[in-house]
N, C-alpha and C positions, 0 to 999 in steps of 0.2 A: 504493500500500500504506500510505502514511502515515496516511490517514484512514479506512482500511477495517479494521474489526475483525471477524474471523471467529469461528466457534465454537471454534476451536483457535488457539493461538499459532503464529505463523510461525517463531519462533526460541526455542529453549530455551537459556538462558544458565546454565551450571553454574559455581558458585564453591565450591571446597573451602576450609574455614576451620578454623584452630586457633590460638588466641592464648594465650600463657603469662602475659601481664601486661596490665594495664589500658591502658597507654600504647599498646601495639601495636594494640589493638582500636580506640581512638579515632582514632589517626593513619591507619590503613590502611583498615579495613573501611568506615568512615563516608565516606571520600572515594571509595572504590569504589562505594558505594551512590549517592552524588551523581552519579557519571559514568553509571551505569546508568539511573537515573531521568531523567536529562537527555537521553536519546537522542531524536533527531528521529524515529526509527522506533519506533512505540509498540506494535506487536503482538508482544510477547515475554513470556516467563515467566522470572523469575529464580529459580533453584533453588539455594539456599545450603545446602551440606552441612557441618554442624557436626560435626567429628571429635572429639566428646566434649571440647570445648575447656574448659579451666578458667575462661575468660571466655566465657560463652555468646554466640553470634552474636545471639541474640534481644535481648540488652542493647543492641546498637547498632542493631537494626532494628525495635525496638518503636515503636508509635505512628506507623507510616508511613501506614497506612490505604490501602494499594494492594494490590488482589487479585492483582496480577501478581508479587508477592514472596512466596516461600515458604521457610521454614527447616526443614530436616530434620536432626534430631540423630542421627547415626550412632553405633552402639555399636562401639567399637574392639575388635579381637580381639588376643589374645596374639601377639606377633611382627610386628604391623603396623609398617611402616617409613615409608611415604610417605603423608602426609595428602593431597597433591595427587593422586596416582594413585588412591588408594582413594576419595577424594571425587568425582573426575570419573567414575570407573567406576560409582559409585553413581548419579550423575545420568544416565548412559547407560542403566542398568538401568531407571530410571523412564521415560526416553524410550521404551523399547521395550515396557514392561509396563503402564504406566498409560494407560488409555483416553483420558484428557484430551489425550494427545499422539500419538494414533494417526495423525493427519493432519499432524503438525508436520514440515515438510520439512527444517529446518536446526537445527544445534546448534553452540554455541560454548562455549569454556572460558575463564574469566577468574579468575585468582588473586585472593585477597582483599586483596592489596596492590598490585594493578594497576588500570588505568583504560582506558576507551574514550573516544575523541574523540566529540563530539556527533553527528556523522554517520557514526560508525564502522560501526554495524550496517547502516544504510541503504545505504551504498555497496556493501557486500559482498552484501547480499540482492539488490540490483538486478542486480549482475554475475552472480550465480548464476541468477537468473530468466531472464536473457538467454542463458545457456549451460547448458541442461539436461543436457548430457553431462559437466559439470564435477563432479568429486568434492569438491574444496575450493578455496577462494580464500585467498590471503595477500596482505599489503600491507607497506608500510614500518611500522616500529615505533620509537617513541622509547624510549631507555634512560635512565632517571633514577636517579642515585645520590644518596641522601639524605645519606649520611655526608660525601661529598666535595663535594656541591652541584653536580655537573656533569651534563650530559645530552648525548646525541648521537642521531643517527638510525641505526637498524639496518635495512639493506636487503640484498637479494640482488642480486648483480651482474647488470645488464641485465634484472632482473625475470624471471629464468630460469624456464621452464615445462617444459623437456624433462627427464623423470625421471632420465635417466642423468647429465646435467650437473648437475642440481639436487642429486642425491644427493652428488656430490663437493663441491659448494659448502657444503652443510649440514655435511658432515663436517669441512671445513677451517675454516669461519668461523662456524658456528652458523646460526640461523634465527629469524625473527621469529614465534615460536610463538604469542604471545598475539593476533596479528592474524588467526589462521586461523578460517574459518567452514566447517563441513563439511556435506555433504549426508547425510541419514539413511541412505539406501541405500548410500552409500560406506562409512559406519562399519561396516555389516554385512559388506561385502567385506573391509575391513581386519581385522576380528575373525576372519573365517573363514580368513585367511591366516596368522594368528599360529601359531608352531610351538612355543612354550615351554609347559610343562605347567602353570604357575601362572597362565595367562591367565584373565581374568575372563570370565564367560559372555557379557557384552555389551560390556565395555569394551575399550579399545585401549591403555591405559597399563599398563606393567609395575609391579605393586605392590611388587616386590622391588628396584626401583631408586629410590634417594633423590636421587642427584646425576646429572643428565643424563637424567631421564625424559622431558623435553620433546623432546630431540634424538632419543632412541630412538623416540618416538612419531612424530616427523616422518619418520624413515627408514622406518618401517612404512607410513606413508601414501604415501610416494613409491613404495615397492615395490608396494603394492596398485594405485596408479594405473597403473603400468607393466604389471603382470600382468593386471589386469582391464579395461584399456582405458578408464580414466577420464581426463578432461582436467583439467589444473591451470591455474588462473587466477592472474595477478598484477596488482595494481593499484598505481599510483604515488602512493598517498596514505598519510599516517600515520593509522592508525585505532586505535592502542592505545599505551599507555605501560606499559613493563615497569620495575618498581622494584627496585633493589638497595639493600641496607642491612645493618646489622650482624646482624640477626636472620633474614636470608634463608637459604635452603638453601645458597646459594653460600658464604655467610660462616660457616656453622655446621657444615658437613660436614668431618670430619677427613680427612687425606690418605689413610689406609688405606682408608676407605670410598669415597672418590673413585676410587681405583685399582681397587678391586673392581668398582664400578659401570661404570667405563670398560672394563675387561676383558670384562665381560658383554656390553656393547654391541659391542665389537670382534669377539668370537667370533660374534656373531649376524649381523653385517652385512658384515664385511670381504670375504667371498668374492663379494659382489655387484659388486666393482670389478675392472676389468681390471688386468693387470700394470703398464701405463703409469700408470693412475690411482693405484694403490697407491704406485708410486714417486714420483709427483708429490706425494701427500699427505705422504709421509715427508719429502721434501725441504723442503716448505713448513713442516712442523712443526719441522724442525731448523734451517733456515737463514733462514726468513722472519720468524717471530714474534720481535719485539725482546726480549720478556721472557726468551727462552731464551739470547740471545747478548749482551745489553747489558753483562754483567759481563766479557766477554772483552776482552783488549787488542786494539788495532787490528791488530797483527801477525798475529793469528789470525783476527780477524773479517773482514778484507778478503779473504784467500784463500778463506774459507768462502763469502762472497758471490759470488766469481768462479766457484767450483766449481758453486754452485747455478745461476748463469746459463748455464754451459756445458751442464749436464745438462738444464736446461729447454729450451734451444735444440734439442738432439738429440731430446728427447721430442716437441717440436712438429713436428719433421721425421719423426716415427715411426721414429726410429733407435735408440730405447732399448729393449733387450730383456733 
């Protein structure tokens, strides 16, 4: 596939974009551009959705001279909350309605402050071509914090592909969202499964969730894979870099909005778990994450860890009811 260019792109890469200042545009979108154009897999189309940004995406992408790059300036609507969700959903609308992509089999989403590794797309396309029954593939993902200067690898334990166990792991520890590559037919099934009234005609991102929209989307994909008998693939490679910084959604969303978004996700997905899984997630939330208990004195912390270990033991023995 590397050297074969067909009449249609094999992969549509969708990047939602909105920048409030010049520095953000230069620092993030330009390096995202470099990572996309450096891909060893060449048969793609990069669709950048400019969410009426004060600093237009075209400023960073002009003079590229590459027909595979396209900028679409979306008109924001009153009440729009999430640039990421609205931008990616707009890209999915183009995937299904634009005749240029009628035979495009795969789609990927890349935020305007994130990056792909050089072989990131190639590795995932090869895996999907070998597994036609697969709905999506995910890999390891590097997390890079610009403010603190640290980075680490985000991965799912054992490269889990069973929907039931994967759903629990996503809920507890998150998911390498930027590493995902989806099959077009799978996106259709995910969209058809969505139950909320505000859903996009073609998209699978909830436009009313600003914080945690990636997690909610991943849970919807896992549900659809289980309900519609799609296979999930996991690869042991790092194919994407997810960037956190002071201007990211994580850093700029207030606590009240976070709580509202999390409650929306909980109401939608919590009943998919068994009683034992719910109990395990609550236990890990309360007793496992250091950020919740680090301020407690050892006289309290130690008993909590002991209680957690006892409960976990009985749950593993299926004795927790």
